[in-house]
Every structure is written in C-alpha cells, then in structure tokens.
C-alpha positions in Angstrom: 2.1 5.9 34.7 4.5 4.9 31.9 2.9 3.2 28.9 5.8 1.6 27.0 3.7 0.0 24.3 1.0 2.3 22.9 -0.5 1.8 19.5 -0.4 4.1 16.5 -1.7 5.0 13.1 -2.8 7.6 10.7 -6.0 7.1 8.7 -9.6 8.4 8.7 -12.9 6.8 7.9 -16.4 8.2 7.9 -17.8 8.1 11.4 -21.3 8.6 12.8 -22.3 9.4 16.4 -24.6 7.6 18.8 -26.5 8.7 21.8 -25.2 8.1 25.3 -27.9 5.6 25.9 -27.1 3.7 22.8 -23.4 4.0 23.6 -23.7 2.1 26.9 -24.8 -1.1 25.2 -22.8 -0.7 22.0 -19.3 0.1 23.2 -19.1 -2.6 25.8 -19.3 -5.0 22.9 -16.3 -4.0 20.9 -14.9 -7.4 19.9 -11.2 -8.5 20.2 -9.1 -8.4 17.1 -9.2 -11.8 15.3 -6.2 -13.7 14.1 -6.8 -14.4 10.4 -6.7 -18.0 9.1 -3.1 -18.9 8.2 -4.0 -20.4 4.8 -6.0 -17.2 3.9 -3.1 -14.9 4.7 -0.5 -17.0 2.8 -2.8 -17.1 -0.2 -3.3 -13.4 0.0 0.4 -12.8 0.2 1.1 -14.8 -3.0 -1.7 -12.9 -4.8 -0.1 -9.6 -3.7 3.2 -10.7 -5.3 1.7 -11.5 -8.7 1.8 -7.9 -10.1 5.3 -7.3 -8.8 7.3 -10.4 -9.7 7.9 -12.6 -12.8 6.2 -16.0 -12.7 9.5 -17.9 -12.1 10.3 -16.0 -9.0 6.7 -16.4 -7.7 7.0 -20.2 -8.2 10.1 -20.2 -6.0 8.3 -18.2 -3.3 5.2 -20.3 -3.6 7.1 -23.5 -2.8 8.6 -21.7 0.3 5.2 -20.5 1.4 3.6 -23.9 1.0 6.4 -25.5 3.1 5.8 -22.8 5.8 2.1 -23.3 5.8 1.9 -27.2 5.7 0.0 -28.9 8.5 2.3 -29.4 11.5 4.9 -27.0 10.0 6.5 -23.9 11.4 3.7 -21.6 10.2 1.1 -23.8 12.0 3.1 -23.7 15.2 3.5 -19.9 15.1 -0.2 -19.5 14.3 -1.0 -21.5 17.4 1.2 -19.1 19.4 -0.7 -16.0 18.0 -4.1 -17.5 18.8 -3.0 -18.2 22.3 -1.7 -14.6 22.5 -5.1 -13.3 21.3 -6.8 -15.2 24.1 -4.6 -13.7 26.8 -4.1 -10.1 25.7 -6.3 -7.2 24.9 -5.1 -7.0 21.3 -2.6 -9.5 20.0 -0.9 -7.3 17.4 -1.3 -3.6 18.3 1.4 -3.4 21.0 3.8 -5.4 18.8 3.2 -3.1 15.9 3.7 0.1 17.8 6.9 -1.1 19.4 8.3 -2.4 16.1 7.1 0.4 13.8 7.5 3.4 16.0 9.2 3.0 19.4 12.1 1.0 18.0 12.4 3.2 14.9 15.6 5.3 15.0 14.9 7.8 12.3 14.0 11.5 13.1 10.4 12.1 14.0 9.9 15.1 11.6 9.2 14.0 8.0 9.9 10.3 8.7 7.2 9.6 11.3 5.0 12.4 12.6 2.1 13.5 10.3 0.9 17.0 10.0 -2.6 18.4 9.2 -2.7 21.7 7.5 -6.1 23.5 7.8 -7.7 26.3 5.7 -6.0 29.6 6.4 -7.8 31.9 8.8 -8.8 35.3 7.7 -6.1 37.4 9.4 -2.5 38.5 8.8 -1.2 40.1 12.0 0.0 39.0 15.5 -3.0 40.5 17.3 -5.5 38.2 15.5 -3.0 35.3 15.8 -3.3 35.5 19.6 -7.1 35.9 19.5 -7.4 32.8 17.4 -4.9 30.9 19.5 -6.9 31.7 22.6 -10.0 30.4 21.0 -8.2 27.2 19.9 -6.9 26.5 23.4 -10.3 27.0 24.8 -11.7 24.6 22.2 -9.2 21.9 22.9 -9.8 22.2 26.7 -13.6 21.9 26.0 -12.9 18.7 24.0 -10.8 17.3 26.9 -13.6 18.1 29.3 -16.0 16.0 27.3 -13.5 13.1 27.4 -13.1 13.4 31.2 -16.8 13.7 31.8 -17.8 10.8 29.5 -19.8 13.2 27.3 -17.7 12.6 24.1 -20.1 10.7 21.8 -19.1 7.2 20.9 -18.3 6.6 17.2 -19.7 3.9 14.9 -18.5 2.9 11.5 -20.5 0.7 9.2 -22.9 0.1 12.0 -20.2 -1.2 14.4 -18.9 0.6 17.5 -15.3 1.8 17.5 -12.8 1.5 20.4 -12.5 4.9 22.1 -9.5 4.3 24.4 -7.1 6.5 22.4 -8.8 9.8 23.3 -7.6 10.2 26.9 -4.1 9.4 25.9 -3.8 12.4 23.6 -3.2 14.7 26.5 -0.2 15.0 28.9 1.7 12.3 26.9 5.1 12.5 25.3 7.5 10.2 23.6 10.8 9.8 25.5 14.0 8.9 23.7 15.9 5.8 24.7 19.3 4.2 23.7 17.7 1.3 21.8 14.0 2.1 21.8 11.7 4.9 23.0 8.8 4.7 25.4 5.7 6.8 26.1 5.3 8.8 29.3 1.6 9.4 30.1 0.9 11.9 32.9 -2.9 12.1 32.8 -4.0 9.0 34.6 -7.1 8.9 36.7 -5.2 7.9 39.8 -3.1 11.0 39.9 -3.6 14.7 39.6 -3.6 15.6 36.0 -1.4 18.5 34.8 -3.1 21.8 34.5 -0.8 23.6 32.1 0.1 23.7 28.4 3.4 24.7 26.8 3.5 27.8 24.6 6.6 28.3 22.4 7.5 31.5 20.5 10.8 32.6 19.1 12.3 29.3 20.3 11.4 30.1 23.9 9.1 27.9 26.0 6.6 28.9 28.6 4.4 27.1 31.1 0.9 28.4 30.8 -1.6 27.4 33.4 -5.0 27.0 31.8 -7.2 26.2 34.9 -8.1 28.5 37.7 -7.4 27.6 41.4 -10.9 26.3 41.8 -10.4 23.9 38.9 -12.5 25.8 36.4 -11.1 26.2 32.8 -9.8 29.7 32.1 -11.9 31.8 29.7 -10.7 32.9 26.3 -10.2 36.4 27.7 -7.9 35.1 30.5 -5.9 32.9 28.0 -5.6 35.8 25.6 -4.2 38.1 28.4 -1.6 35.4 29.2 -0.6 35.0 25.6 0.0 38.8 25.4 2.3 38.5 28.4 4.1 35.6 26.8 4.6 37.6 23.6 6.0 40.5 25.6 8.5 38.1 27.2 9.7 36.4 24.0 11.2 39.2 21.9 14.8 38.0 22.0 15.6 35.8 19.0 19.2 35.0 19.9 18.1 32.1 22.1 19.3 28.6 21.4 16.5 26.6 19.7 16.3 23.8 22.3 13.4 22.1 20.5 15.7 21.4 17.5 17.3 18.6 19.6 14.1 16.6 19.4 14.4 16.5 15.6 17.6 14.3 15.7 18.1 10.7 15.0 16.6 8.9 18.0 19.9 7.5 19.3 21.6 10.8 19.0 18.8 12.6 20.7 18.7 9.9 23.4 22.3 10.6 24.3 21.8 14.4 24.3 18.6 13.9 26.4 20.6 12.2 29.1 23.3 15.0 29.0 20.6 17.6 29.1 18.8 16.1 32.2 22.0 16.0 34.3 21.3 19.7 35.0 18.5 20.3 37.5 17.2 23.4 35.7 17.1 21.6 32.4 15.4 18.6 33.9 12.6 20.8 35.4 12.1 22.6 32.1 12.0 19.4 30.0 9.6 17.7 32.5 7.2 20.7 32.3 7.2 20.4 28.5 6.6 16.6 28.6 3.8 16.7 31.2 1.9 19.6 29.6 -1.6 18.8 28.2 -0.3 19.9 24.7 1.9 22.4 23.0 1.0 25.6 21.2 3.5 26.9 18.6 3.2 30.6 17.8 5.0 30.8 14.4 6.2 33.7 12.3 4.6 34.0 8.9 5.1 31.4 6.1 7.1 32.8 3.2 4.5 33.6 0.5 5.6 33.3 -3.1 2.3 32.5 -4.9 -1.1 31.1 -4.0 -0.2 27.8 -5.7 3.1 27.4 -3.7 1.6 28.7 -0.5 -0.5 25.6 0.2 2.6 23.4 0.0 4.7 25.8 2.1 1.9 26.0 4.7 1.7 22.2 5.0 5.5 21.9 5.2 5.6 24.6 7.9 3.3 22.5 10.1 5.2 19.3 9.3 8.7 20.5 10.2 8.7 24.2 10.9 10.5 25.3 7.7 14.0 25.0 9.0 16.3 26.4 11.6 16.0 30.0 10.3 12.3 29.8 10.3 10.1 28.0 12.9 11.6 24.6 13.5 12.9 25.8 16.8 9.3 26.3 17.9 8.7 22.5 18.1 9.2 19.7 20.6 8.7 16.9 18.2 8.3 14.2 20.9 5.1 15.9 22.2 1.9 14.1 21.2 -0.1 17.2 20.3 1.4 20.4 18.9 -1.0 23.0 17.6 0.7 25.5 15.2 -0.7 29.0 14.7 1.1 31.4 12.4 0.9 35.2 12.2 -0.3 34.9 8.6 -3.4 32.9 9.4 -1.8 29.5 8.7 -2.5 26.8 11.2 -2.5 23.1 11.8 -1.6 20.2 14.0 1.5 18.0 14.2 1.1 14.8 16.2 3.4 12.0 17.4 1.7 8.8 16.2 3.0 6.2 18.6 0.2 7.6 20.9 -2.2 9.2 18.4 -3.8 8.2 15.1 -5.7 9.9 12.4 -9.4 9.4 13.3 -9.3 10.7 16.9 -7.2 13.6 15.7 -9.7 14.5 12.9 -12.5 14.3 15.5 -10.6 16.7 17.8 -10.1 19.1 14.9 -13.8 18.9 13.9 -14.6 19.9 17.5 -12.1 22.8 17.4 -13.6 24.1 14.1 -17.2 23.9 15.4 -16.2 25.6 18.7 -14.5 28.4 16.9 -17.7 29.3 15.1 -19.5 30.0 18.4 -19.2 33.2 20.4 -17.4 33.0 23.8 -20.2 33.2 26.4 -17.8 33.5 29.4 -16.3 36.7 30.7 -12.9 36.8 32.3 -13.2 36.9 36.1 -11.4 39.9 37.6 -8.7 38.0 39.5 -5.0 38.6 39.0 -3.2 35.8 37.3 0.4 34.7 37.8 2.8 35.5 35.1 3.3 32.5 32.7 6.5 30.8 33.7 9.4 31.0 31.2 11.4 27.8 31.0 15.1 28.2 31.2 17.9 26.0 30.1 21.5 25.8 31.1 23.5 25.2 27.9 27.0 24.0 28.3 29.6 23.3 25.6 28.3 19.8 25.0 24.6 20.8 24.6 25.7 23.7 22.4 27.5 21.2 20.1 24.4 18.9 20.1 22.2 21.8 19.1 24.5 22.8 16.2 24.6 19.3 14.9 20.9 19.0 15.1 20.4 22.3 13.2 22.6 21.1 10.4 20.9 17.7 10.1 17.4 19.1 10.2 18.1 21.6 7.5 19.5 18.9 5.3 16.4 16.8 5.9 14.0 19.7 5.2 15.9 20.7 2.1 15.7 17.2 0.8 11.9 16.9 1.2 9.7 18.1 -1.7 6.1 18.9 -0.7 3.4 19.3 -3.2 -0.1 20.1 -2.0 -2.9 20.8 -4.5 -6.7 20.8 -4.8 -8.1 18.7 -7.6 -11.2 20.6 -8.6 -12.5 18.6 -11.6 -14.6 16.2 -9.4 -14.7 14.7 -6.0 -16.2 11.6 -4.3 -19.6 12.1 -5.8 -18.4 11.1 -9.3 -17.3 7.5 -8.3 -20.5 7.2 -6.1 -22.6 8.1 -9.1 -21.1 5.1 -11.0 -21.4 2.8 -8.0 -17.7 2.7 -7.3 -15.9 3.2 -4.0 -14.2 6.7 -4.0 -11.3 5.4 -2.0 -10.6 2.4 -4.2 -11.1 4.7 -7.3 -8.3 7.0 -6.1 -6.0 4.0 -5.2 -6.3 2.6 -8.7 -5.7 6.0 -10.2 -2.6 6.4 -8.0 -1.1 3.2 -9.3 -1.8 4.2 -12.9 -0.2 7.6 -12.4 2.8 6.0 -10.8 3.1 3.6 -13.8 2.9 6.5 -16.3 5.8 8.3 -14.5 8.0 5.3 -13.8 6.9 2.6 -16.3 6.5 0.0 -13.6 4.0 -0.8 -10.8 5.3 -0.7 -7.2 4.6 -2.0 -3.8 2.2 0.3 -2.1 0.6 0.4 1.4 -2.7 2.0 2.2 -3.5 2.6 5.8 -6.9 1.5 7.2 -8.3 1.7 10.7 -8.8 -1.3 13.0 -10.6 0.6 15.7 -13.7 -1.6 15.3 -11.6 -4.0 17.5 -10.6 -3.6 21.1 -7.3 -1.7 21.3 -7.1 -1.9 17.5 -5.0 0.6 15.5 -4.2 0.2 11.8 -3.7 -2.3 9.0 -2.0 -2.0 5.6 -3.8 -2.9 2.4 -1.3 -4.0 -0.2 -1.4 -2.7 -3.7 -1.4 -3.2 -6.7 -3.6 -6.2 -7.5 -3.4 -8.3 -10.7 -6.6 -6.6 -11.8 -5.0 -3.2 -11.4 -2.0 -4.3 -13.4 -4.3 -5.6 -16.2 -6.1 -2.2 -16.4 -2.8 -0.3 -16.3 -1.3 -2.3 -19.2 -4.5 -1.9 -21.2 -4.9 1.8 -20.5 -2.2 2.9 -22.9 -2.9 0.2 -25.5 -4.8 1.7 -28.5 -6.0 -1.7 -29.6 -8.1 -2.1 -26.4 -11.5 -0.5 -26.7 -12.7 2.1 -24.2 -15.5 -0.2 -23.1 -13.0 -3.0 -22.3 -10.8 -0.5 -20.5 -13.7 0.7 -18.4 -14.7 -2.9 -17.5 -11.1 -3.6 -16.4 -11.1 -0.4 -14.4 -14.3 -1.4 -12.6 -12.8 -4.8 -11.8 -9.7 -3.2 -10.4 -11.7 -0.8 -8.2 -14.0 -3.6 -7.0 -11.1 -5.9 -6.2 -9.5 -3.2 -4.1 -12.8 -2.5 -2.4 -13.0 -6.2 -1.5 -9.5 -6.0 0.0 -10.5 -3.0 2.0 -13.6 -4.8 3.3 -11.4 -7.8 4.2 -9.1 -5.5 6.2 -12.1 -4.0 8.0 -13.1 -7.5 9.1 -9.7 -7.9 10.7 -8.5 -10.2 8.0 -5.8 -8.1 6.4 -2.5 -9.9 5.7 0.2 -7.4 6.6 -0.1 -7.3 10.4 -0.7 -11.1 10.4 2.6 -11.7 8.6 4.4 -9.3 11.0 2.9 -11.2 13.9 4.1 -14.6 12.6 7.6 -13.1 12.2 7.6 -11.5 15.7 6.2 -14.7 17.3 9.1 -16.6 15.9 11.5 -14.0 17.4 9.8 -14.1 20.7 10.1 -17.9 20.9 13.8 -17.6 20.1 13.4 -19.3 16.7 15.2 -18.4 13.5 13.3 -15.9 11.4 11.2 -18.0 8.9 12.6 -18.2 5.4 9.6 -16.5 3.8 10.6 -13.3 5.6 14.2 -13.6 4.5 13.2 -14.1 0.8 14.0 -11.3 -1.7 10.3 -11.4 -2.7 9.3 -10.3 0.8 11.8 -7.5 0.8 10.6 -6.2 -2.6 6.9 -6.5 -1.5 7.5 -4.5 1.6 9.7 -1.8 0.0 6.8 0.7 0.0 7.4 3.1 -2.8 3.9 4.5 -2.4 2.8 5.2 1.2 -0.9 6.3 1.0 -3.6 7.3 3.3 -7.2 8.6 3.0 -8.0 11.2 5.6 -11.6 12.5 5.0 -12.6 15.4 7.2 -15.5 17.9 7.5 -13.2 20.7 6.2 -10.7 21.4 3.4 -7.7 20.1 5.4 -4.9 18.0 4.1 -2.6 15.6 5.9 1.1 15.5 5.0 3.9 13.0 5.9 7.2 11.9 4.4 7.9 8.8 2.2 8.8 5.5 3.9 11.7 4.7 1.6 14.3 7.0 -0.1 13.0 6.2 -3.6 9.3 6.5 -2.7 6.4 8.9 -2.3 3.9 9.6 0.4 0.4 10.5 -0.9 -2.4 11.6 1.4 -5.9 12.8 0.2 -9.1 14.2 1.6 -12.0 13.6 -0.7 -14.8 16.1 -0.6 -18.1 16.0 -2.6 -16.8 17.9 -5.7 -13.0 18.2 -5.1 -10.1 16.3 -3.6 -7.2 17.7 -1.6 -3.9 15.9 -2.2 -0.5 16.1 -0.6 2.5 14.4 -2.3 6.0 14.2 -0.9 9.3 12.8 -2.2 13.0 13.2 -1.5 15.1 15.4 -3.7 18.1 13.2 -3.2 16.4 10.5 -5.4 16.8 11.4 -9.1 13.9 9.0 -10.1 11.2 10.5 -7.9 9.6 14.0 -8.3 6.5 15.1 -6.3 5.5 17.7 -8.9 5.7 15.3 -11.8 3.6 12.7 -10.0 1.1 15.5 -9.0 0.7 16.7 -12.6 0.4 13.1 -13.9 -2.2 12.2 -11.2 -4.3 15.2 -12.2 -4.2 14.1 -15.9 -4.9 10.5 -14.9 -8.0 11.4 -12.9 -9.3 13.4 -15.9 -8.7 10.6 -18.3 -10.5 8.1 -16.0 -13.4 10.5 -15.9 -13.4 10.5 -19.7 -13.6 6.7 -19.6 -16.6 6.9 -17.2 -18.3 9.8 -18.9 -17.2 10.0 -22.6 -17.7 13.5 -24.0 -18.0 12.4 -27.6 
C-alpha cells in the first residue's frame, strides 16, 4: 500500500495512560480537527505582526486583511471551501501540511528535515558490549511492535482528552521514496499483506538483511539476534566499500535522478527494496571523536543527526528510512527519524518502552536451531553511480561542516521553578528564548513553536507564533534600569501567561498557522490567484522563522536535535526535567550573524537573571 500523503511533526507533550476498558469508549470519540473561525484567525495574524513591524506597515497589512475577510469576500469563500473539506475528509489540513512541508520539500533530509534524539550514553566502550546492547534494543523495539499489532499498546490521553493513535503502525516498514517533483511514502506493513520480517543492519557502509522472526512466526530471542550481529560484524570488515547510503543525503531532486539510475540494475533494485521494506534500520557506528565531556554531548547529538561526515559514520545511514536506531561502540546511541511518517510523541513513547525493556532481564533462551547467515546486500556501481556518490559525499560534508551543534544541560533549575510560581514551564522557556535572542541580536524575530494536534482525528502539529506584544514589552523593559524589578516581574508574568493562552488556543485546534496555510492552498486548489495577504512582505517576514523551537519532554535525559529552518536562523529544542533542562541549539556557520554557542551562553545567563527576578537573593 502506498500512502502518498502522510502527516508529520516533532513535538512532545506530557501523556498519561488509560486501561484497555477505558480505551474502548475514549478513543472511538477522538473528534475531527475544527476549522477555526476566519475572523479569529485574521485577528490573531495581525496581533502576531505587532512585535515585528512598525505601525505604518501594520496599517497597510490591516487594510489588506480586512478586505480579505469582509463578508462575501475571497476569505469567506475560501473558508467555506475549508469547512466543506472538513466535512468530507478525515482531517482537513494534515495531508496538505505533510505534502507541502515535507514531501514537496527539495532540501536534503539530514539537518534540514529529519530530527535526531540523542540518549544518555550507555556504560560501555567496546564493540562486544555494543552488540549486546544492540541485541537488547532490537528485542525491545520488536516487543513494542508486538503491542501495537495485538492492540495492547495503551491509549494516550492529554489534558483528559484521548489522542489519535493511528501513527504507531506506520512507524514500521515504511520509507520515503524520492520523486522528480515531490516524494511519497511507501508503507509495506498493511494488514492485508504479509508484513516484512527483517530489519536492515549497516556497519562500515555495508548493509545486511537480518531476519528477526523464526519460521514459526515467533520473535527471535536476544541471544539469537546477538549471534547474528556477531556474524554481521565478521562479514563487514572491509572499509573500502562505497557508502551507498550517502546518496540518500542529497538534494531530493538529485537523489531522485540517482535513484532511478540505481534501480535500473536488478541487483541494486533488490537491495534497495530490502532496505525500504525492512521494519527499521540499525546503524552500528564507530566511536564518536571525544575531545572533552562538554563537547562530547554536542558531538554525540551531531553523530545521530548526520553521522559525522563521509570519513565517519554518514555512510551508515539510509536517510529515507522512517526509523534508524544508532548504536556506537563508545556507548553513544539514539534515533534518527524521517518525519513525513513519524512525529515526536510516538517516537518518545517508543523510546520510553525501549529504555524500560532494557532494564529487565531477558527471560528467553535461544532455541538450538541453526539460523541462516544474514544476507549481505550488494550493489552494482557503474561510472554514473560512482559519480553520484562522489558528488553526494562532497555536498554532505559541506552541509555538516556548516552546521554548528551546541548541546548543554542547564542545571540551575528545571520545570519545578516555574511551577512553584504558578507559571507554565514551556511558556517560561519560550519567553526566555525570545529575550536571549534579543540580547544577542538587538531585535525580536519571528519564531515558531511546534505543538501537537493529536487530540484530533489524524491530527499532527500546529505552530505557535512568537513573540507577542507582551513579550516585546518585557524584553524592552528588561534592560531598562529605570523600570523597577517588580514592574519587570509583572511584565514577565503577563508575557508567560499570554503565551500559555496561545498554547491553549492551539490545543483547542484554533491556532492560526495551519488555518492560514489552508486558506492559501484552498485558493491554489480552486485555481485562483494566491490571495494578496500571502504575497505581502509582512507575511514573508512573519514566516521567516529565525527561531525554530520545540519542547520534547521525556522520561530520561535525552535531547532532540534538528537544523534551522532558514540560513540566518536557529533551531532550539529542550527537554525540561524537574531540576534541570537539556537544550540543543543549532545554527549555520555560513551566517556571520548567528552563533549557536553565543546564544547558548546568553540563554543560560538569561535564565539565571529571570530566576533572580522571581526569587531575589538580596
């Protein structure tokens, strides 16, 4: 079954579990995603422009927006089209969003699209322990898949509401396929067909098909898997192999052309299909270069994100694959996922399961039956493919060298501090981020914060726009010595509460960003000219996301990492724990104005100064 329009996202919210009996009545009632009122969205759009534009430019945009939204006008017509679409489709916006944001995107998947999650280093530093842990990880993921297949995966609720669970089965045996104008998703695990029974293991740039089920359908034990991984290691010593996986890191149009050339050969086609149909991929990496403990966290996250370059582990990736687990010889490990099929919350739930499983002893003994040797996947590389690989290697190394990754653990306080002062931890950090950005660049910027929409049927994500006018007032007052600390604190509270209200609005399905996109795409679908409000310079400035942010809470000290959306921007992801917060900040070195380390240092100082506002020491 080919799913050409799957939804995406990367965010995480606190979830709770319900019993199977509760689940039956709760999750049959996940409501459809609403179409927000037109007037509300247009008003919210104008409010979002206030901190970013001078009053005279906003007056011009306001007249344009009023004309668009007048009764009987173009906006009303397009709104009617969206409401009709909402009545006749499962989710009126999610397929559009995925197609527009991901599948039609032409930039390389590493850095620009696929997020990585780096997890706490395991306590080992040799290849033997690497394979033992990798065996346990594979068994844990297969156990998670079994719970999905049997209906035993507990349903999730957030804020008392059931969440849509349809993403979970799509995590396995799915892969993004490059196309000339847009990509599509191939899903090979449907109920009406025999699901694949293998995973792909890659080491030293060499790919192997590893069957993980016995002939009777039972899952292989950890002992069986470990024995097979040992055999794979013994077959993958040569390091002079061409790194075929590097091809998947290319610009999507370039990779699409190379993909077609590659599949002309029968051997290549068979090998590619085995990678694409596998349940997931396991990347057995060589150690991360260790300089210092402080730099190691950043290097470890970068290793999962892109492999570290063509002389490191980037050849151990197939970036189109939905799930790629990375296990290094030095105890580093994590997960890289392709987000046109997957999104943050299900991924975090999967990793929580893996971590819990890894703490338990393996009760099963390996049956004494001989296993077939894992199948090595071969490729026929002609002159054209060789040239494609060389170009891909050059381009990926340029991209990797251009990305600055800064991962750090802020230990002064965590989410308990804002909670003590009756403030939303998430909104607290968002306002702090805007202040830190202003202190570095002397301006506020358009920022997008990713929030889940899984409380709706087929829902994926929404953007919350930042800053607000309340945040701007606080930022301007923060450095003004004539403003009293009490007044600054009051402005900070107003900024945090305003952002929390925007978050609540998005959770109700009334965010403005996807609605504005829907109005624009509805016009395109009807063959109309793109409405003027979307051609206005104000709209371009307000969607030039210099801060791409995401909160990804987890039950462990993990951190998500992804690249900026624009060349002169940052990507900031954070995992708030009770008494500390893990941050990752990325920026491009080619931009002289941005610097990930400078923003990181400023953010730490900003958080400490805000704490001083809340809890004066004098």
